[in-house]
MILO-786036 format. One record per residue (C-alpha): residue in one letter; y negated, x, z; residue number from 1. Coordinates in Angstrom, 2 decimals. Each point is the difference from the previous one (the first is absolute). Layout:
<sites>
res yy xx zz n
A Y X Z NUM $
...
</sites>
This chain:
<sites>
res yy xx zz n
M 0.02 0.09 0.05 1 $
K -3.57 1.09 -0.76 2 $
A -2.75 -0.64 2.48 3 $
S -2.29 -1.51 -2.83 4 $
Q 2.56 -2.83 -0.73 5 $
F 0.89 -0.87 3.62 6 $
L -2.15 -1.91 2.73 7 $
I -1.19 2.52 2.73 8 $
S -2.34 -1.47 2.47 9 $
T -0.54 2.07 3.01 10 $
L -2.51 -0.77 2.76 11 $
K -1.92 2.52 2.07 12 $
E 0.06 -2.30 3.03 13 $
A 2.60 -2.36 1.35 14 $
P -0.92 -3.71 0.44 15 $
A -1.23 -0.82 3.71 16 $
D 3.00 -2.10 0.64 17 $
A 2.43 3.00 -0.63 18 $
E 1.42 1.09 3.44 19 $
V 3.09 2.24 -0.45 20 $
A 0.35 3.13 -2.42 21 $
S 2.28 -1.76 -2.57 22 $
H -2.47 -2.88 -0.32 23 $
K -2.92 2.15 -0.49 24 $
L 1.55 2.44 -2.40 25 $
M 1.74 -2.62 -2.05 26 $
M -3.27 -1.88 -0.55 27 $
R -1.71 3.25 -0.56 28 $
A 2.44 1.26 -2.54 29 $
G -0.32 -2.86 -2.05 30 $
M 3.78 -1.46 0.78 31 $
I -0.79 -3.22 1.36 32 $
K -2.76 -2.51 0.05 33 $
K -0.52 -2.85 2.35 34 $
L 0.11 -3.59 -1.17 35 $
G 0.02 -1.81 3.19 36 $
A 1.08 0.61 3.58 37 $
G 3.21 1.82 -0.16 38 $
I 0.32 -0.35 -3.71 39 $
Y -0.34 2.97 -2.41 40 $
T -0.04 0.64 -3.77 41 $
Y 2.35 2.93 -0.60 42 $
M -2.16 1.97 -2.25 43 $
P 1.77 2.42 -2.76 44 $
M -0.03 3.11 2.20 45 $
G 1.56 -1.81 2.83 46 $
L 2.36 -2.01 -2.11 47 $
R 1.56 3.24 -1.31 48 $
V 0.60 1.00 3.55 49 $
I 1.82 -3.36 0.71 50 $
R 1.92 0.15 -3.16 51 $
K 1.35 3.44 1.32 52 $
V 1.02 -1.40 3.29 53 $
E 1.74 -2.87 -1.69 54 $
A 1.75 2.31 -2.57 55 $
I 1.58 2.01 2.93 56 $
V 1.00 -3.20 1.95 57 $
R 1.43 -1.60 -3.02 58 $
E 2.11 3.25 -1.03 59 $
E 1.42 0.19 3.64 60 $
M 0.78 -3.67 0.38 61 $
N 1.75 -0.05 -3.37 62 $
R 2.01 3.03 0.84 63 $
A 1.08 -1.53 3.41 64 $
G 1.35 -3.07 -2.11 65 $
A -2.87 -2.47 0.62 66 $
V -0.66 -2.61 -2.91 67 $
E -3.67 -0.49 -0.75 68 $
C -1.43 -3.68 -0.52 69 $
T -3.46 -1.68 0.53 70 $
M -0.42 -2.86 2.24 71 $
P -3.07 -2.24 -0.09 72 $
V -3.26 0.41 1.85 73 $
V -0.33 -3.70 0.45 74 $
Q 2.92 -1.63 1.59 75 $
P 0.97 -3.59 0.79 76 $
A -0.54 -0.85 3.73 77 $
E 3.36 -1.70 -0.12 78 $
L 1.93 3.36 0.39 79 $
W -2.23 1.11 2.83 80 $
Q 0.55 -3.34 1.78 81 $
E 3.79 0.72 -0.26 82 $
T -0.28 3.10 2.28 83 $
G -2.91 -1.62 2.08 84 $
R -2.35 2.76 -0.82 85 $
F -2.55 -2.34 -1.87 86 $
D -0.69 -1.37 3.45 87 $
K 0.82 2.94 2.03 88 $
M -2.33 2.51 -1.72 89 $
G -3.49 0.04 1.18 90 $
P -3.11 -0.01 -2.46 91 $
E 1.24 3.34 -1.37 92 $
L 2.13 -2.15 -2.40 93 $
L -2.33 -1.20 -2.77 94 $
R 0.61 -3.68 -0.74 95 $
I -1.14 -1.74 -2.93 96 $
K 0.68 -3.34 -1.90 97 $
D 0.25 -0.71 -3.52 98 $
R -1.48 -2.97 -2.06 99 $
H 2.90 -2.12 1.11 100 $
D -0.88 0.50 3.55 101 $
R 3.26 2.14 0.28 102 $
D 0.03 2.91 2.61 103 $
F 0.37 3.61 -1.08 104 $
V -0.40 3.47 1.67 105 $
I -1.37 3.47 -1.37 106 $
Q 2.92 2.07 0.95 107 $
P -0.31 2.65 2.64 108 $
T 3.72 0.56 -0.21 109 $
S 2.98 -1.27 -2.01 110 $
E 2.90 -0.73 2.31 111 $
E 0.26 -3.73 -0.68 112 $
V -0.20 0.54 -3.86 113 $
V 2.37 2.65 -0.35 114 $
T 2.71 -1.98 2.39 115 $
D -0.53 -2.76 -2.31 116 $
I 0.69 2.24 -2.91 117 $
A 3.25 1.11 1.55 118 $
R 1.39 -3.35 1.38 119 $
Q -0.26 -1.07 -3.58 120 $
E 1.42 3.16 -1.86 121 $
I 2.48 1.29 2.57 122 $
K 3.03 -2.05 0.54 123 $
S 2.75 2.45 0.59 124 $
Y 0.53 2.97 2.20 125 $
K 1.00 1.84 -3.25 126 $
Q -3.71 -0.04 -0.96 127 $
L -1.11 1.85 3.23 128 $
P -1.61 2.34 0.86 129 $
K -3.37 -0.57 -1.64 130 $
N -3.47 1.42 0.41 131 $
L -2.95 -1.79 -1.92 132 $
Y -3.48 1.53 0.38 133 $
Q -3.35 -0.57 -1.71 134 $
I -3.33 1.69 -0.01 135 $
Q -2.49 -2.67 0.41 136 $
T -3.41 -1.14 1.09 137 $
K -0.09 -1.45 3.55 138 $
F -2.74 -1.82 1.93 139 $
R -0.39 -0.10 3.71 140 $
D -3.10 -1.77 1.20 141 $
E -0.97 2.42 2.84 142 $
R -2.62 -1.21 2.37 143 $
R -1.66 3.55 -0.13 144 $
P 0.75 2.07 -3.18 145 $
R -1.07 3.35 0.48 146 $
F 0.44 3.73 -1.00 147 $
G 0.09 -0.69 -3.79 148 $
L 3.72 -0.09 -1.20 149 $
M 1.53 0.84 3.51 150 $
R -0.83 -3.61 1.14 151 $
G -0.74 -1.97 -3.14 152 $
R 0.77 -3.81 -0.48 153 $
E 1.28 0.44 -3.65 154 $
F 2.40 3.07 -0.54 155 $
I 3.08 1.04 -1.81 156 $
M 3.42 0.37 1.56 157 $
K 3.41 1.21 -1.05 158 $
D 2.30 -2.37 1.97 159 $
A 3.94 0.19 -0.30 160 $
Y 2.62 -2.52 1.38 161 $
S 3.60 0.82 0.35 162 $
F 2.78 -2.62 0.21 163 $
D 3.48 1.00 1.34 164 $
R 3.24 -1.85 1.05 165 $
D 0.21 1.36 3.55 166 $
Q -1.81 2.11 2.63 167 $
D 1.88 3.24 -0.74 168 $
S -1.08 -0.51 -3.90 169 $
A -3.57 -0.80 1.23 170 $
K -0.10 3.17 2.02 171 $
A 1.06 1.92 -2.84 172 $
S -2.61 -1.47 -2.25 173 $
Y -2.61 0.81 2.62 174 $
Q 1.14 3.68 0.09 175 $
V -0.49 0.24 -3.88 176 $
M -3.44 -1.35 0.21 177 $
A -0.99 2.09 2.90 178 $
G 1.18 3.11 -1.84 179 $
A -1.77 -1.18 -3.07 180 $
Y -3.33 -0.28 1.88 181 $
R 0.51 3.72 1.30 182 $
K 0.13 1.12 -3.64 183 $
I -2.88 -2.06 -1.11 184 $
F -2.31 1.24 2.79 185 $
D 1.37 3.62 -0.53 186 $
R -1.17 -0.35 -3.59 187 $
F -3.50 -1.14 0.93 188 $
G -0.67 3.38 1.70 189 $
L -1.22 -1.62 3.33 190 $
R 0.71 0.93 3.31 191 $
Y 1.79 -2.91 1.71 192 $
R 2.30 -1.11 2.59 193 $
A 2.72 -2.73 -0.16 194 $
V 0.00 -1.61 3.56 195 $
A 2.17 -2.52 1.79 196 $
A -1.75 -3.38 -0.05 197 $
D 0.55 -3.20 2.27 198 $
S 2.18 -2.40 -1.84 199 $
G -1.52 -3.12 1.62 200 $
A 2.14 -3.06 0.36 201 $
I 2.52 1.32 -2.34 202 $
G 0.84 2.69 2.60 203 $
G 2.20 3.23 -0.68 204 $
D -1.17 3.48 -1.35 205 $
L -0.31 -0.49 -3.48 206 $
S -3.79 0.11 -0.44 207 $
E -2.03 3.04 -0.98 208 $
E -3.67 0.53 -1.15 209 $
F -1.14 2.72 -2.21 210 $
Q -3.34 1.28 1.54 211 $
V -2.39 2.45 -1.82 212 $
I -1.25 2.40 2.58 213 $
A -3.89 -0.25 0.16 214 $
A -2.66 0.21 2.94 215 $
T -1.40 -3.08 -0.93 216 $
G 3.17 -1.97 0.04 217 $
E 0.24 -3.41 1.87 218 $
D 3.65 0.55 1.16 219 $
A 1.16 2.21 2.95 220 $
I 3.02 1.97 -1.08 221 $
V 2.14 1.31 2.83 222 $
Y 2.27 3.17 -0.78 223 $
C 1.68 2.71 1.53 224 $
P -1.09 3.36 -1.49 225 $
T 3.39 1.57 0.87 226 $
S 2.45 -2.60 -1.25 227 $
D 0.07 -2.69 -2.90 228 $
Y -1.10 -2.74 2.29 229 $
A -2.83 -2.23 -1.29 230 $
A -1.05 -3.37 0.72 231 $
N -3.00 -2.19 0.01 232 $
M -1.85 -0.89 3.04 233 $
E 1.65 -3.60 0.39 234 $
K 3.47 1.46 -0.25 235 $
A -0.22 3.23 1.99 236 $
E 1.89 -0.14 3.38 237 $
A -1.66 1.28 3.24 238 $
L 3.06 1.29 1.80 239 $
A 0.23 -0.40 3.77 240 $
P -1.11 2.77 2.25 241 $
V 2.81 2.41 0.66 242 $
A -1.43 0.75 3.69 243 $
P 1.01 -2.62 2.74 244 $
R -2.71 -2.02 1.76 245 $
G -1.66 1.79 2.71 246 $
A -0.01 -1.05 3.63 247 $
A -2.79 -1.81 1.45 248 $
Q -2.54 2.15 1.74 249 $
A -3.07 -2.43 0.51 250 $
A -0.49 -3.14 1.88 251 $
M -1.08 -2.87 -2.14 252 $
E -3.72 -0.67 0.18 253 $
K -2.67 -2.39 -1.34 254 $
I -3.14 1.78 -1.24 255 $
A -3.29 -1.05 -1.38 256 $
T -0.58 0.67 -3.64 257 $
P -3.25 -1.79 -0.67 258 $
G -0.52 -0.59 -3.61 259 $
K 2.97 2.35 -1.06 260 $
S 2.27 -2.41 -2.11 261 $
T 1.72 2.65 -2.04 262 $
C 2.72 2.44 1.11 263 $
A -2.32 2.77 -1.53 264 $
D -3.08 -1.25 2.13 265 $
V 2.37 -0.11 3.32 266 $
A 1.53 3.32 -0.62 267 $
A -3.46 1.53 -0.51 268 $
L -1.32 -1.46 3.23 269 $
L 2.98 0.92 2.01 270 $
N 0.23 3.58 -1.65 271 $
V 3.55 -0.31 -0.79 272 $
P 2.05 0.39 -3.20 273 $
L 0.09 -3.01 -2.24 274 $
Q 3.64 0.37 -0.03 275 $
T 0.34 -1.50 3.41 276 $
T -1.54 -3.33 -0.72 277 $
V 1.90 -2.90 -1.50 278 $
K -1.62 -2.38 -2.39 279 $
S 1.00 -3.89 0.05 280 $
L 0.09 -1.88 -3.34 281 $
V 0.63 -3.80 0.50 282 $
L 1.85 -1.89 -2.58 283 $
A 1.44 -3.53 -0.66 284 $
T 2.69 -1.61 -1.87 285 $
D 0.05 -3.89 -0.64 286 $
T 2.92 -2.30 -0.37 287 $
L -0.61 -2.57 -2.61 288 $
D 1.40 -3.56 -0.47 289 $
E 1.17 -1.32 -3.43 290 $
K -3.67 -1.08 -0.84 291 $
G -1.14 3.55 0.76 292 $
N -1.71 -0.97 3.39 293 $
V 0.10 2.37 2.93 294 $
T 2.23 -1.23 2.57 295 $
K 0.19 3.35 2.09 296 $
T -1.74 3.33 0.28 297 $
Q 1.43 3.07 1.60 298 $
V -2.25 2.82 0.98 299 $
W 1.04 3.58 -0.13 300 $
L -1.55 3.16 1.49 301 $
L 0.62 3.33 -1.77 302 $
L -0.69 3.18 1.95 303 $
L -0.81 3.08 -1.88 304 $
R -1.29 3.50 1.14 305 $
G -3.84 -0.09 -0.16 306 $
D -0.14 2.62 -3.06 307 $
H 2.69 -1.81 -1.97 308 $
D -0.57 -2.83 -2.62 309 $
M 2.20 -2.95 -0.45 310 $
N 2.19 -0.12 -3.07 311 $
E 0.06 -3.69 -1.23 312 $
V 2.77 0.22 -2.14 313 $
K 2.41 1.72 2.55 314 $
V -1.20 -2.80 2.52 315 $
G 0.66 -2.88 -2.51 316 $
K 3.48 1.14 -0.12 317 $
L 0.66 -0.44 3.64 318 $
P 1.99 -3.06 1.36 319 $
G -2.18 -2.99 0.23 320 $
L -3.10 1.67 -1.68 321 $
A 0.72 -0.47 -3.63 322 $
D -3.08 -2.35 -0.25 323 $
F -2.30 1.32 2.53 324 $
R -3.58 -0.38 0.19 325 $
F -2.65 1.48 2.33 326 $
A -0.74 -2.45 2.98 327 $
T -3.14 -1.92 0.32 328 $
V -2.60 0.94 2.67 329 $
P 0.76 -3.52 1.79 330 $
E 3.76 0.79 -0.04 331 $
I -0.72 3.38 1.37 332 $
E -2.10 -1.02 2.81 333 $
A 2.52 -2.93 0.92 334 $
H 2.61 2.77 0.36 335 $
F -1.73 2.82 1.53 336 $
G -3.11 -1.70 1.45 337 $
C -2.03 2.65 -1.73 338 $
K -1.88 0.58 -3.14 339 $
P 1.39 2.70 -2.21 340 $
G -0.90 3.60 0.84 341 $
Y 1.27 0.12 3.39 342 $
L 3.65 -1.24 -0.49 343 $
G 3.23 1.09 1.43 344 $
P 3.43 -0.99 1.11 345 $
I -0.78 -0.42 3.69 346 $
N -1.28 -3.28 1.82 347 $
L 0.60 -2.26 -2.89 348 $
K -0.92 -3.65 0.10 349 $
L 2.69 -1.41 -2.41 350 $
P 3.12 1.86 -0.87 351 $
V 0.11 2.15 -3.28 352 $
N 2.67 1.90 -2.15 353 $
I -0.48 3.54 0.76 354 $
V 0.89 2.63 -2.50 355 $
A -0.50 3.67 0.80 356 $
D -0.27 2.75 -2.55 357 $
R 2.45 2.89 0.39 358 $
D -2.72 2.50 1.19 359 $
V -1.43 -2.65 2.68 360 $
A 3.80 -0.66 1.34 361 $
V 0.06 3.71 1.19 362 $
M -3.74 0.31 1.33 363 $
A -0.51 0.24 3.66 364 $
D -3.16 -0.42 1.84 365 $
W -1.84 -1.75 -2.79 366 $
I -3.38 -1.89 -0.33 367 $
C -0.32 -3.42 -1.11 368 $
G -2.23 -2.96 0.03 369 $
A -0.01 -2.11 3.50 370 $
N -0.50 -3.37 -1.76 371 $
E -3.42 -0.05 1.60 372 $
E -3.20 0.84 -1.97 373 $
D -1.30 3.34 0.89 374 $
F 2.96 1.18 1.60 375 $
H 3.38 1.90 -0.85 376 $
I 2.78 1.26 2.12 377 $
R 1.36 3.51 0.03 378 $
G 3.33 1.36 1.58 379 $
V 2.05 -2.67 -1.63 380 $
N 3.72 0.83 -0.08 381 $
W 3.06 -1.98 -1.54 382 $
G 2.52 -1.15 2.68 383 $
R -2.48 0.30 2.82 384 $
D -3.11 -1.85 -1.06 385 $
L 1.55 -2.42 -2.67 386 $
P 3.51 -0.52 -1.31 387 $
E 1.36 2.22 -2.67 388 $
P -0.91 -1.19 -3.51 389 $
A 2.33 -2.95 -1.33 390 $
L -0.43 1.73 -3.55 391 $
V -0.64 3.42 -1.07 392 $
A -0.77 0.57 -3.57 393 $
D -1.58 2.45 -2.61 394 $
L -3.43 -1.92 -0.24 395 $
R -2.12 2.79 -1.32 396 $
N -1.34 2.01 -2.78 397 $
V 1.27 3.58 0.09 398 $
V -2.39 2.92 0.35 399 $
A 0.09 3.60 -1.10 400 $
G 2.09 2.00 2.38 401 $
D 2.50 -2.75 0.47 402 $
A 3.59 1.07 0.01 403 $
S 1.47 -0.75 -3.51 404 $
P 2.72 -2.62 -0.11 405 $
D 2.35 2.35 -1.67 406 $
G -0.17 2.36 2.56 407 $
K -1.14 2.88 -2.04 408 $
G -3.55 0.69 1.13 409 $
V -3.28 -1.95 0.64 410 $
L -1.80 -2.46 -1.95 411 $
A -3.32 0.74 -2.00 412 $
I -2.09 -2.55 -1.70 413 $
E -1.86 0.15 -3.21 414 $
R -1.89 -2.71 -2.24 415 $
G 1.67 -1.28 -3.15 416 $
I -0.73 -2.63 -2.86 417 $
E 2.87 -2.43 -0.77 418 $
V 0.81 0.05 -3.58 419 $
G 3.59 -1.03 -0.14 420 $
H 2.54 -2.03 2.11 421 $
V 3.73 -0.51 -0.48 422 $
F 1.36 -2.91 2.11 423 $
Y 3.65 -1.79 0.48 424 $
L -0.71 -3.76 -0.22 425 $
G 3.52 -1.25 0.69 426 $
T 0.34 -3.76 -0.77 427 $
K -3.41 -0.97 1.11 428 $
Y -1.03 -1.35 -3.41 429 $
S 3.34 -0.52 -1.63 430 $
K 0.91 -2.72 2.94 431 $
A -3.39 -1.55 -0.27 432 $
M 0.26 -0.48 -3.75 433 $
N 3.91 -0.60 0.09 434 $
A 0.31 3.07 -2.39 435 $
T 4.06 0.32 0.10 436 $
F 2.52 1.54 -2.14 437 $
L 3.85 -0.45 -0.27 438 $
G 1.66 2.71 1.96 439 $
E 3.63 1.39 -0.74 440 $
N 1.34 -2.80 2.28 441 $
G -1.47 -2.62 -2.23 442 $
K -2.50 -1.21 2.56 443 $
P -3.91 0.21 -0.03 444 $
Q -1.62 2.72 1.75 445 $
F -3.71 0.88 0.59 446 $
M -1.42 3.05 -1.84 447 $
E -0.93 2.91 2.26 448 $
M -3.42 1.02 -1.10 449 $
G -2.28 3.02 0.33 450 $
C -3.66 0.40 -1.23 451 $
Y -1.96 3.33 -0.75 452 $
G -3.65 0.42 -0.72 453 $
I -2.46 2.47 -1.15 454 $
G -3.73 -0.56 -0.16 455 $
I -0.76 1.33 -3.58 456 $
T -3.79 -0.25 0.37 457 $
R 0.10 1.03 3.55 458 $
L 1.63 3.33 -0.75 459 $
P -2.85 1.66 -1.98 460 $
A -2.34 -0.89 2.90 461 $
A 2.51 1.55 2.37 462 $
A 0.36 3.13 -2.13 463 $
I -3.79 0.36 0.15 464 $
E -0.35 -0.28 3.62 465 $
Q 2.50 2.95 0.18 466 $
N -1.41 2.04 -3.00 467 $
H -3.76 0.24 -0.20 468 $
D -2.79 2.31 0.95 469 $
D -3.99 -0.12 -0.08 470 $
K 0.01 0.14 -3.92 471 $
G 2.24 -2.69 -0.42 472 $
I 3.94 -1.08 -0.65 473 $
I 2.72 2.80 -0.20 474 $
W 2.95 -1.96 -1.88 475 $
P 3.57 1.23 0.01 476 $
D 1.06 0.68 -3.55 477 $
A 2.29 -3.02 -0.01 478 $
L -2.74 -2.35 0.80 479 $
A -3.20 1.44 -1.65 480 $
P -1.64 -2.02 -2.63 481 $
F 0.06 2.91 -2.39 482 $
T 1.93 3.23 1.08 483 $
V -2.15 2.54 -1.89 484 $
V -3.62 -0.11 -1.08 485 $
L -1.49 2.42 -2.56 486 $
C -3.61 0.64 0.73 487 $
P -1.74 1.77 -3.15 488 $
I -3.35 1.33 0.67 489 $
S -2.56 -0.93 -2.68 490 $
P 2.40 -0.62 -2.60 491 $
D -2.91 -1.30 -2.34 492 $
R -1.37 3.34 0.21 493 $
F 2.92 2.30 -0.31 494 $
A 2.72 -0.65 -2.66 495 $
D 2.19 2.31 1.64 496 $
V 0.12 -1.95 3.19 497 $
K 0.40 -3.45 -1.91 498 $
A 2.87 1.78 -2.11 499 $
A 1.75 1.32 3.17 500 $
A -0.17 -3.13 1.87 501 $
D 1.33 -2.26 -2.95 502 $
T 2.83 2.51 -0.66 503 $
L 1.00 -0.09 3.95 504 $
Y -0.30 -3.53 -0.06 505 $
A 2.26 -0.64 -2.85 506 $
E 2.47 2.54 1.38 507 $
L 0.18 -1.90 3.40 508 $
L 0.34 -3.30 -1.54 509 $
A 2.82 1.05 -2.33 510 $
A 1.85 1.32 3.31 511 $
G -0.46 -3.57 1.74 512 $
V -2.81 1.09 2.39 513 $
D -2.26 -2.66 1.33 514 $
V -3.16 1.61 -1.15 515 $
M -3.62 -0.79 -0.09 516 $
L -2.43 1.85 -2.34 517 $
D -3.57 -0.53 1.24 518 $
D -1.96 0.09 -3.17 519 $
R -3.21 -1.68 1.39 520 $
N -1.99 3.40 -0.08 521 $
E -0.91 -0.58 3.41 522 $
R -1.79 2.67 2.11 523 $
P 2.60 2.21 1.83 524 $
G -1.04 -1.00 3.42 525 $
A 0.02 -3.85 -0.72 526 $
M 3.35 0.24 -2.02 527 $
F 1.76 1.94 2.84 528 $
A -1.27 -2.48 2.61 529 $
D 1.39 -2.92 -1.99 530 $
W 3.63 1.50 0.03 531 $
E -0.09 1.35 3.47 532 $
L -1.11 -3.51 1.02 533 $
I 2.77 -1.73 -2.05 534 $
G 2.39 2.55 1.43 535 $
V 1.74 1.37 -3.20 536 $
P 2.41 2.61 1.48 537 $
H -0.31 2.87 -2.84 538 $
R -2.93 0.95 -1.72 539 $
V -0.59 2.38 -2.94 540 $
T -3.68 1.14 -0.82 541 $
I -0.60 1.43 -3.54 542 $
G -3.27 2.01 -0.43 543 $
D -1.33 2.18 -2.45 544 $
R -0.36 2.93 2.01 545 $
A 3.59 -0.10 1.37 546 $
L 1.50 -0.53 -3.50 547 $
K -1.80 3.22 -1.06 548 $
E 2.24 1.63 2.76 549 $
G 3.12 -2.03 -1.26 550 $
V 0.19 -2.16 2.96 551 $
V -0.49 -3.41 1.43 552 $
E -0.62 -0.89 3.70 553 $
Y 2.74 -2.03 1.71 554 $
Q -0.71 -1.77 3.42 555 $
H 2.25 -2.17 2.19 556 $
R -1.90 -2.71 1.62 557 $
R 1.02 1.67 3.30 558 $
D -1.31 3.30 -1.02 559 $
T -3.05 1.38 0.96 560 $
E -0.45 2.36 -2.82 561 $
A 0.88 0.17 -3.59 562 $
T 2.62 2.20 -1.46 563 $
K -0.39 1.64 -3.36 564 $
V 3.08 -0.63 -2.45 565 $
P 0.49 1.37 -3.44 566 $
V -0.43 -2.61 -2.62 567 $
S 3.29 0.79 -1.45 568 $
E 1.83 -0.76 3.38 569 $
V -2.09 -2.77 1.36 570 $
A 2.34 -2.99 -1.66 571 $
N 3.19 1.54 1.20 572 $
M -1.45 1.06 3.57 573 $
L -0.98 -4.08 0.46 574 $
L 3.30 -1.14 -1.27 575 $
S 1.65 2.39 2.58 576 $
R -2.20 -1.38 2.71 577 $
L 0.51 -3.52 -0.89 578 $
K 3.66 0.26 0.01 579 $
A -0.05 1.91 3.57 580 $
</sites>
């Protein structure tokens, strides 16, 4: 491609609403243009990157035995009503009506449609396994779209769905996809981690997220530097302390803590470590009748160490807490006789279910609220001052330095951007939509399913968050809109420069290199600034003075200085570097 034929529209400054590096740089490099909140036009330069992502994904999915199809963006509501998601999903699901007043949705995902295909097309166990995938536009009506393509409303995803005869076959299909994903992300040339993820209501361990490592990532990735252990924050287990509970040393004492309603404030007031305090979190669960009316409410008190945070996913998996909510102030005052900020497990007005975190269960002489405004209690001990907790569980987020669950070191935490997820679905959708096949015994069986997604348009943004500097983007070769850019200096004035540039351009094109020839006769400074901003990884500068020495100048986007290369060797040098 020649620059004079292409649409290059770089900006010196990013729009005011661009917050993160990827959003700013994609806008400045002319890769995307905002059409509406969370809705972007993919400009030619950006579309080339997206097509590179799609090509790698498509090649590896096909190699893994998946079969491509395309499912509609607009889907009839009837399918979503079969699974209950039409009513259960919130306003993120964009619902529309046609001229006949029939309900439709703009798809954020396609489990219903692909399950409908399977129940119509797959009749016998002999047709299994099958894996159907698509690369398609999706829409999620985010309340607060932000960060450009990182959290847009309209986006492109690759979603795949496997169908199997039994759990063992489904697990095998899952492993094939997990392996294919590793090959895909290896080819992208990005630093990433595959981390164990929570499986939600499905249960089990077959769920992994693929996270691109970036300081600006919204997700916390937990890993062990000395082993292969990696999980997201929701999944990572906080092991019980190895050391036994210490003996009680202090007498229980009520102390005044005026205006100190947080553990941190109390610890500072008393000049004690935050780890000696216990925070009280009050939850509630409701029992409903057939009409959805509340017939009974149970209040729960969760106790965590003052420096720890509750993990809502872990809590939601505890017996009786699947549908918990945070208690209201009137509920708290009725059970504790006090407003939030001074709560604790001693001197309750009404009984509550107490659950202690593993760390709290082995604490001695701890500090908690006195259930009286402006007062706390110190020197509290299990067994002496209150009964042993009825339930002890892992309630918290892990922190750096915790023991790794695999016993091979301690945990570290880094930030990541989720760009892929593989997940075992089981029969959740096949049962809801009666998707069966005839097994070897001649009886109907529900298909076992898995789903596998990659954020096609999110991935370039994640790549930029990991690969940029103050000049602009630094693309890995596999994702760059152009792999090589040729920058002739004043070709309109120097015939030898134009001739050398045209010759090298033709040679690289013939070798299959994705090369851009900048024939715009721009000043060198402006030309270099454009390509540094756009992030093309390999640049060859062709100037009259250098040609007289028989050389051109090569510079990788990460290099601080250019290297002189003989004109006769530059093509082979580039080809060699691109194959490495």
